[in-house]
N, C-alpha and C positions, 0 to 999 in steps of 0.2 A: 503495498498499499505505499500511497506518498503522500506525504505531510508539508505542510507549509512550515515557516521557522518557530511559529509558536505552536507545534503539535497537532495543528489541526485537520483532520483528511482533507487531501482532494484529489480532483478528478473532472474529465469533461461534465459529470452529471453533478456533479458536488463542489462550484467553485465556493473558494473559503478567504477570507481573511482581505486585504486591500484588492484581491482581482473580483472583488462584488462592491457595488455599488451600498450608498446607507441603506435601500432595503432590500439586501442579500441578492440584486439579480446582477448577474455577469455581465462585467462591464465591455461591452460589445456592443450596448443602444447607442444610437447614435447621438454624442454630446452637440448640445446648443448651447453657443456662447453666448452669457447675458451680458460679457464683458470683458476688457483687456485692454492695460496701460502698460507702456513703455515709454521710455524718454530716450530714442534715438536721437532726435536735433535739439529740444527742448524739452521744458517743463509742458507738458499736454494741455494743459488747459481742463483738465476731467478732477482736478483735487481743487477742495476750497482749503486754505491754510489758514491757522490762528497763528500766532508767534509772538511772545511777550519780548520787549526790550531788550538789545544785545544781543539777541538771535538772529539767527540767517538759514535760509534755505535757499539753496542755486543749484542748477543743474550743472552737471558735468559735460561735458560732451565727447570726449575722448573714454569714459565711461558709458555712457549711456544711462546715466541716473540722476537723483537728485540728490542732494547732501543736506544734513537736517543738522545743524551746528548750533549746540548752545557753549556759552562759556561756564564758567566756575560758581555764579550767581545761585544764590538758592531761589525758588520756583522758579529759573527762566524754564521753559515750554515751549513745543512746537508740537503742532496736531494738526495731521493733514486726514482729510475725510473727503470720498468719492461725493462728487455733484447727486449722483444719482444713487437710490436705491434697489438692490436687485430681488425680483420677485421671486420667491420661493411658490412651486406650483404643488400643493398639494398629491403625495404619491409620488414626486419624482426628486430623486435625490440630487442635492445640493451641493456642487465641489468647487472649494475657493481654496488656489493660491496665491502667496506671496512671497516674492524672493528678496533678499534684504542681506545685510552687513550690521551687525550690531557691535558698537563700541562695547570694548573691554569693561567687563562690570567694574564696577567701583563704588564705594561707600556715598552714597548720597543720590545716585543715578539711579533711572527710572527707565525702560524701554518697551513700550509695547503694539503688539503688529496683531491684523487680526481681521477678523467680518464682526463688527460691534459697531455701537453708536454710544449716546449718553447713556442708554439705559439696557440697552439690552445685547447678547450676542457672546460670542467667545474668541479668546484671544492667546497668543503666550505674552509671558512678562517677564522680563529679566528684572530683578529691584536688588539693589545693593549686588550681593552676589550671590543671590538665590533666583533660580528660574521656576516658571510656573505655566500649568495651566489655567484659565479663568473663564469660567461660564456667570455671564453678569446679567440678571434678570430685574425686571420690574414688574410682576405679576402680581403683585401685593400691593403696588401703590407708590412702596417704597424701594430704592438701588438696593440691591443682596447681591454679593459674589462668592461664589463657592470658588477660592483657590484649591490648586492639587500641586505641591511641592515636586520636582523631577523626582526625587526619592519614591515617591509615592505614588508616580505613575502606575497603571493598572496592566500595561501590556507591555511594553519595553520604556524601561528608562533613559536607554542610551548612558550608560553610566560605565563601558566597557567591559571587560571580559569577569562580569558577577551575572549571578542567577536573576536577578530582577532584569538584564537584558538579552533576549535572546541572541539579538542581533550582533551582539560585541559590539559594537559601535560606540564611539565616545563622543557625544553632542559638543562642539566649540561651536559660540555665536559668534565669534571676532572671525570664523570665515564663510563663506559665502551660503547661504542654505535658502532650500525652497519648504517650506511652510506650508502643509495642506490641513484640510480639516471637511469633511464632508454631513450635511445635515440631514438626517431623516427627521424632518417638525412634526408637521400634525398635532402640535400642541404637547406631545409624549412622548417624541421619539427619543434617539440618540445621537449625539454627536462623535467624533470621533477624530483624532489627532494625530499629526505627526509629521513625517519629514520624509523629504526625496532625496536619498541618497546612492552615489551610482544606479542611479537609474531605478533604483528598488522603494516603494512607497514602504516607511516603515513606520508603523501604528503603534503611537506611543500610547493614546490612553484615550479610553472612552467616558463618555458622561452620558450615564443611564436613565432613564425616568421611570419608561411604562413598569407597572406593576409596583411602582415605587411612591409615585406623589399622588397629591388628588388636587391637583389642578394643571394648567400648563407650565411650563419649565422657564419659559421667556414669552413675552409676549406676541411675537411675532418671529417669522421667518425670513421676512424682510425686510434685510440691514442694507447700511454702508462698509465698505471696507476703510480701515485706520490704521495708520502707523502714528504714534505718540514718543517722543522723548522729552524729558522732563528730567529740571535738579530738586527731588524732594528735601534737599540739603545742599550747604556746600560742598562742591566737590574739588580733588586736589588737582583737577585739570580738564580744560576745554573735552568735550565728546561730540561726537558725530555720528549719528545712524543714517547709513547708506538705505533708500529705498530705492529698488531695482524694479522691477514688474509687477503685475495681478492680472489675476484670470478669474472669474464667476463662471460658472459650467451647470448647466441645467441639465442631468443625465438622462438619455430618454425624451430628447427635444423638447418642445413647450406647446400647450396651445393658447390662445387668449379667451379667457372665458369671465371676461370682466362684465361691467353693467355700459350700455352704449349708453353716448351723450351728445348732444349737437346742439349749436348757435348757429344765427343766422342774420344778417340784415334784414330789417323789417321790409317787406314786397313794397309798400309804397314809401319806401326813402332810402332809393341806394345810397350809397358813398358817394358822393362828389370828391374828385380828385383835382381842387380847385387849381393850382400851379403845374404847370408841365415840367417834366424832370423830377419832379418832388415825392420822394417816396409818404407814403399815409398809413399809418396803423388802420387796418380794416376792421382783423378781428383780433385780439388780444388773448390772453391763458394763461394763468399763473394758477400755483397750488396754495389754498389758504394757509396765511401766516399764523396757524395755530398749531402748537404741540402735537396734535392726536391728528392731524391733516399734513404737515410737513413731509412728514416722512409716505404717505400715500404713492402709490404707483398708477399714473397716469397718462398715456399713449395717444398720440393726435394716430391717426388712422385715415384721414379723409380729408380732402379740402376740394371746395367748386365755386367757382367764379365764373360770374355772367358778365361781358363786357357790352351796355348797351349803348353806348353813342357810336352813332356809325362812323368806320374810317378813321376810327383813332386805334391807336397802337398800345398794349399793354405789356409792362412786365409786374410779373409778380416774384415775391420771394418767400420764403416760410424763415426767421429769424430768431435764434435763440437769444437771450441774455442783454436786450435792448431795452428800452424804456421808454414806455408810452406816456405820453404827456398829454393831462385834459381827459375828458370823459369822466364816466362813473365806472368801477366795479362792483359787479352783481355777482351775488353769489350764486351759483348754478343749480343749489338745492340744498336742504337738509341733510341730503344722503349721501351728497356729491361732496369731494373734495376740492373742486375747482372753483374759481370766478373768472370771470371775463370782463372785457370791457369792447365795445362795441361804436364807442362814441369818441374813442382819443383823438387830439387834433395834431399831434405831430408825431414823430418818430425820432430816436438816437444811439448809436452803438449796437451793440450786438456783431453775432457771426451766422452769415447765411449758411441754410443746411438743403436748401432746395431752393429752384427757380425757374421761370417758366416765361414763356411770351404765348399774346393772342390778341387777335383784334375784333372790334366790336363790328356788328353786322345784324340784319334784319333776319339771319339765318339762325340765332340763337348761339349758344356756346355749348362745347362738350366739358361734362364735370373734367378735373383736375384730380388726380386721386393719389394720394400716398399711402400706396400697398402695404396691407398689415406682414408681408413677408419684411419688412421694414423693420418693423418690432421695436424695441428697446432704443433705436435710433433718435426716433421723436419723442421719448419719456421729455414727461417737464422734469427740470431741476432744481435744487435746493440747495443752499449753503447754511446746510444741517449746524456749522460752528457758530453762526449769525442767526439762524433761525429766519433767512428770508429768502422769497423764494425768487427764481428767476421765469422772465416771461419768454410765452411762447407766440410768436407774432406773425399772422399772414400782414405784411403789407404790401401797395401797391403801388406804381407810378404810372403814366401816361405821355403820350407826346402831345396831348391835346391840352390846352386849359379847360377845367371845366367839366372832364371827361368823368360818366358816372360809372360804379361797378356795383352787383350783388355778389356777395361771399356765404359762404357756410362753412363750418370746420366741425367734422368728429371727432370725439374722442371715446376711449375706453377705459375705465376706472377699475384696474385689478385689485385695487386693496376695496373689501367691499368686510 
């Protein structure tokens, strides 16, 4: 009989260990990447950053990473968190991988990396000279953390040639590491944590919950990714945490099954593009800036424009991160995490994600669709560190003064 390094019998009909996902399925199913981050040419704009005075974070071109640098003063801190929250789908294993190099351990220094936000998640921590896997939960309405030190990891301690480490490897966080975790949420499932070394997924610790707890273990399985470095006291020297790459994968694909909503300009009130060549906000969307809505997962799924001024040419863009001025923001409903603005007067900034042209005629207009296959590319984003939503805006311009346009936007709210 064959067995894995941990004594589990394996075979074609009985895969085991990290050869299976968080739900025990052989890892032959098609993974769908919800997110990936690398820093080949620059800090890639997929992360929000909070840093205290005297700290710096900078892209290093020749290494292809971002260095998080703190000096020796107490409470110096840098937090990097993704602008997106990643959608856990019930019954699908969610796998997260982070690469990094930690600063050598020292008194007064704490470093954290993982799949977590301010209230929930799981992460690796090195604090002073100790290493932990930590589960963070807000399921009671108060923050609680379960910390498991390296010597107490229940699968492989990575402490070298000892009985508690079946791999007989020694973990060195000052060397480049690939941290992995996979989530079997459903409110009460398990979390597995470990490292990829020499191409082998070494499972180090599992947090088990089913048949042990009386509620959910964390409030949600849909969370951001974070890197943190902080001086909990005065340190003897400057410190640097190197942030390299991150990926979040839904194992076995992903299907959109959220609540569909839409907003449109009023049929009797087309949007007037007053000045030729000026881009006007036609419809703007953003998450509600409340703690229980700001981490919602909302995806633009379609848009439609109808040009109604004959012989006028139009250019439209979908822009993220810009600012709509004027108009009013309207709640999309008590059960929605979205608010919209269809009366903005001007627009500035942001990054264009999609663009196209159309002409006004009396023959009508074909809707312009953002296909669902784009999935999370058109997800509403936010700065989870400042609790500020980012706008996603349909803007339009014409080559003719006073040209008019009708528009609509559809979105799907995954978080229900």
